[in-house]
DRENLOFI-793632 format. One line per field, with one value per residue (C-alpha): residue number from 1; residue in one letter; x, y, z. Coordinates in steps of 0.02 Angstrom, whole numbers. Layout:
% DRENLOFI-793632
nr	(NUM:...)
rest	(A:...)
east	(X:...)
north	(Y:...)
up	(Z:...)
***
This chain:
% DRENLOFI-793632
nr	(1:2:3:4:5:6:7:8:9:10:11:12:13:14:15:16:17:18:19:20:21:22:23:24:25:26:27:28:29:30:31:32:33:34:35:36:37:38:39:40:41:42:43:44:45:46:47:48:49:50:51:52:53:54:55:56:57:58:59:60:61:62:63:64:65:66:67:68:69:70:71:72:73:74:75:76:77:78:79:80:81:82:83:84:85:86:87:88:89:90:91:92:93:94:95:96:97:98:99:100:101:102:103:104:105:106:107:108:109:110:111:112:113:114:115:116:117:118:119:120:121:122:123:124:125:126:127:128:129:130:131:132:133:134:135:136:137:138:139:140:141:142:143:144:145:146:147:148:149:150:151:152:153:154:155:156:157:158:159:160:161:162:163:164:165:166:167:168:169:170:171:172:173:174:175:176:177:178:179:180:181:182:183:184:185:186:187:188:189:190:191:192:193:194:195:196:197:198:199:200:201:202:203:204:205:206:207:208:209:210:211:212:213:214:215:216:217:218:219:220:221:222:223:224:225:226:227:228:229:230:231:232:233:234:235:236:237:238:239:240:241:242:243:244:245:246:247:248:249:250:251:252:253:254:255:256:257:258:259:260:261:262:263:264:265:266:267:268:269:270:271:272:273:274:275:276:277:278:279:280:281:282:283:284:285:286:287:288:289:290:291:292:293:294:295:296:297:298:299:300:301)
rest	(X:X:X:X:X:X:X:X:X:X:X:X:X:X:X:X:X:X:X:X:X:X:X:X:X:X:X:X:X:X:X:X:X:X:X:X:X:X:X:X:X:X:X:X:X:X:X:X:X:X:X:X:X:X:X:X:X:X:X:X:X:X:X:X:X:X:X:X:X:X:X:X:X:X:X:X:X:X:X:X:X:X:X:X:X:X:X:X:X:X:X:X:X:X:X:X:X:X:X:X:X:X:X:X:X:X:X:X:X:X:X:X:X:X:X:X:X:X:X:X:X:X:X:X:X:X:X:X:X:X:X:X:X:X:X:X:X:X:X:X:X:X:X:X:X:X:X:X:X:X:X:X:X:X:X:X:X:X:X:X:X:X:X:X:X:X:X:X:X:X:X:X:X:X:X:X:X:X:X:X:X:X:X:X:X:X:X:X:X:X:X:X:X:X:X:X:X:X:X:X:X:X:X:X:X:X:X:X:X:X:X:X:X:X:X:X:X:X:X:X:X:X:X:X:X:X:X:X:X:X:X:X:X:X:X:X:X:X:X:X:X:X:X:X:X:X:X:X:X:X:X:X:X:X:X:X:X:X:X:X:X:X:X:X:X:X:X:X:X:X:X:X:X:X:X:X:X:X:X:X:X:X:X:X:X:X:X:X:X:X:X:X:X:X:X:X:X:X:X:X:X)
east	(-1841:-2043:-2172:-2314:-2478:-2431:-2245:-2346:-2476:-2341:-2239:-2382:-2453:-2258:-2273:-2433:-2385:-2199:-2180:-2220:-2119:-1988:-1839:-1851:-1680:-1711:-1858:-1764:-1630:-1786:-1876:-1723:-1773:-1722:-1748:-1833:-1968:-2005:-2020:-2165:-2241:-2267:-2310:-2450:-2542:-2517:-2445:-2344:-2168:-2108:-2058:-1879:-1875:-2071:-2158:-2327:-2391:-2284:-2187:-2045:-2006:-1828:-1781:-1818:-1860:-1687:-1612:-1776:-1728:-1545:-1596:-1733:-1579:-1416:-1484:-1473:-1306:-1228:-1317:-1381:-1179:-1123:-1286:-1304:-1107:-1162:-1328:-1240:-1382:-1352:-1384:-1559:-1635:-1587:-1645:-1802:-1833:-1793:-1908:-2035:-2004:-1987:-1790:-1668:-1499:-1393:-1262:-1152:-1174:-1151:-970:-919:-959:-879:-678:-666:-807:-737:-568:-649:-744:-578:-505:-634:-622:-469:-487:-649:-598:-436:-521:-645:-535:-418:-581:-618:-465:-438:-625:-572:-429:-542:-509:-325:-332:-417:-315:-150:-246:-281:-118:-14:-3:-23:-137:5:104:-34:-87:105:66:-63:27:-144:-199:-243:-435:-511:-415:-496:-670:-659:-598:-711:-828:-691:-632:-503:-338:-271:-143:-23:-73:-64:131:234:308:486:563:648:820:818:920:867:945:1120:1145:1027:1152:1097:1118:1189:1194:1024:1034:965:1093:1096:1058:897:875:873:783:640:588:443:581:685:513:487:668:633:470:556:669:578:465:598:639:450:453:583:757:897:979:871:705:620:464:454:550:631:765:815:1015:1130:1290:1373:1319:1250:1396:1508:1370:1356:1547:1559:1422:1515:1691:1618:1506:1651:1484:1508:1399:1320:1281:1174:1000:851:890:1029:972:815:985:964:1131:1045:914:1012:898:1052:1133:980:981:819:873:788:837:950:1030:1084:1144:1246:1305:1368:1469:1546:1575:1541:1444)
north	(-1184:-1174:-1110:-1189:-1156:-1273:-1196:-1008:-1063:-1146:-974:-884:-992:-970:-804:-766:-881:-842:-647:-568:-678:-718:-579:-568:-626:-787:-818:-760:-905:-1039:-1006:-990:-806:-619:-519:-391:-533:-574:-384:-359:-508:-472:-300:-379:-465:-326:-431:-320:-376:-369:-198:-209:-136:-87:-147:-160:-90:-244:-349:-290:-365:-326:-304:-427:-448:-447:-306:-185:-240:-181:-33:21:-26:60:187:356:266:239:345:277:270:146:43:20:-55:-172:-243:-234:-119:57:214:273:120:138:304:264:118:244:371:227:177:365:357:510:487:558:661:668:469:449:549:449:291:340:407:440:558:632:645:750:869:921:963:1038:1156:1183:1291:1382:1401:1499:1643:1663:1681:1811:1917:1900:1955:2089:2158:2173:2299:2391:2557:2548:2464:2653:2749:2673:2668:2857:2885:2830:2652:2522:2367:2265:2323:2348:2154:2121:2213:2090:1920:1885:1903:2067:2002:2017:2206:2256:2207:2324:2478:2445:2596:2721:2835:2762:2868:2955:2868:3010:2992:2819:2761:2696:2515:2526:2348:2201:2220:2418:2449:2640:2806:2801:2593:2603:2576:2739:2847:3008:3126:3148:3279:3261:3261:3453:3340:3260:3431:3538:3380:3405:3577:3640:3768:3601:3520:3699:3699:3513:3550:3698:3601:3449:3555:3659:3486:3457:3319:3215:3135:3258:3076:2956:3058:2930:2996:2876:2882:3048:3098:3274:3281:3400:3453:3541:3418:3457:3427:3554:3679:3651:3680:3800:3907:3860:3927:4094:4135:4049:3925:3746:3620:3569:3753:3781:3848:3840:4018:3996:3820:3944:4038:4055:4005:3838:3855:3893:3818:3818:3642:3566:3424:3315:3122:2943:2814:2720:2878:2915:2767:2772:2927:2901:2743:2853:2998:2953:3020)
up	(-2214:-2261:-2095:-2108:-2025:-1885:-1829:-1834:-1711:-1597:-1617:-1586:-1411:-1351:-1366:-1295:-1154:-1112:-1192:-1001:-913:-1017:-1084:-1300:-1318:-1245:-1343:-1505:-1462:-1418:-1576:-1685:-1737:-1763:-1618:-1741:-1809:-1617:-1564:-1753:-1710:-1517:-1584:-1710:-1566:-1435:-1321:-1181:-1124:-948:-860:-791:-621:-588:-439:-395:-218:-97:-211:-311:-489:-507:-316:-192:-18:30:-49:2:155:126:78:214:343:281:119:256:326:147:20:-185:-230:-112:-114:-320:-284:-138:-227:-403:-469:-535:-480:-541:-492:-312:-297:-378:-240:-98:-167:-174:2:56:111:128:125:270:224:391:407:213:251:398:296:125:142:-32:-11:144:49:-93:27:105:-41:-108:61:74:-107:-40:131:102:2:132:264:175:139:327:386:261:306:487:419:294:380:379:177:131:216:137:-43:-18:60:-118:-100:-230:-220:-240:-91:21:-22:31:190:242:155:29:-157:-245:-258:-94:-77:-254:-200:-34:-126:-282:-187:-191:-330:-452:-441:-615:-711:-659:-466:-455:-389:-568:-565:-489:-588:-475:-583:-556:-717:-704:-699:-662:-680:-877:-994:-1077:-965:-1016:-831:-866:-980:-1159:-1323:-1395:-1566:-1513:-1431:-1594:-1697:-1579:-1621:-1727:-1806:-1859:-1936:-2031:-2120:-2151:-2255:-2346:-2413:-2462:-2570:-2635:-2718:-2762:-2646:-2751:-2709:-2810:-2852:-2917:-2891:-2800:-2702:-2561:-2395:-2414:-2293:-2265:-2284:-2208:-2348:-2182:-2058:-1900:-1790:-1880:-1838:-1678:-1652:-1761:-1673:-1509:-1570:-1621:-1475:-1339:-1263:-1226:-1313:-1150:-1115:-1273:-1225:-1332:-1393:-1467:-1578:-1627:-1711:-1904:-1924:-1912:-2031:-2189:-2334:-2453:-2324:-2364:-2475:-2509:-2545:-2512:-2383:-2501:-2577:-2403:-2327:-2526:-2472:-2264:-2354:-2465:-2359:-2193:-2042)
***
């Protein structure tokens, strides 16, 4: 359709008369135009639209007199959330109106009249009051807790005595000097698979072979054997993962030493293990890990 001057003049007059009264969507439907074209034309004519939620000193544009009276009577009891539900309005608009009317919500009355809010507060109280009660209970027995801690008891054990968590006890003991690792009590497993009940228990005495390998003399003997072979495997000349192999096994050496000196294996002392009999360089051989495993597969251990 062609736009004529008469039609344009009628639209402008209609906008001037109704733009401050009607919403822009209704005007666009009446004039059969897009919403953006209505806004553009109003901007050119410098027209001001209606303001939602605004009011004069005595008269509200959005809130009716009944709404205002309802707020005056019930805002202190129910608060903004329930008032917004009952008046079918947004919470922010209710709060703005209450601010203009100098209304303040009473928290006690709100809780009494709102069962959902009361339930939420009770759930929150259960989470916060329990640790507070624990701290108050422990503060009364502060001196006893410090004595127990200084006597050598662990924090977990003290918490078990007072049937509480460890966090309030840690707060009380934070001013005391921390114990060293050697002074703190060792953790005991609940299964108690230690000592004689442990699967690798050997009578509480370390084996002779482990004692021999812990000696510094054994390490020096091993180094001398490796240096003699230029740190290479005698079989494949490999230079990585080298082992020092006993030609005559360590077990046979220990049995031979015990038989000549009439000593039992369990009675061997450190001085016996430091004897030059065990550190003959001709008894050592340098092998890599793979060659060492092959040798034991062929000849056994």
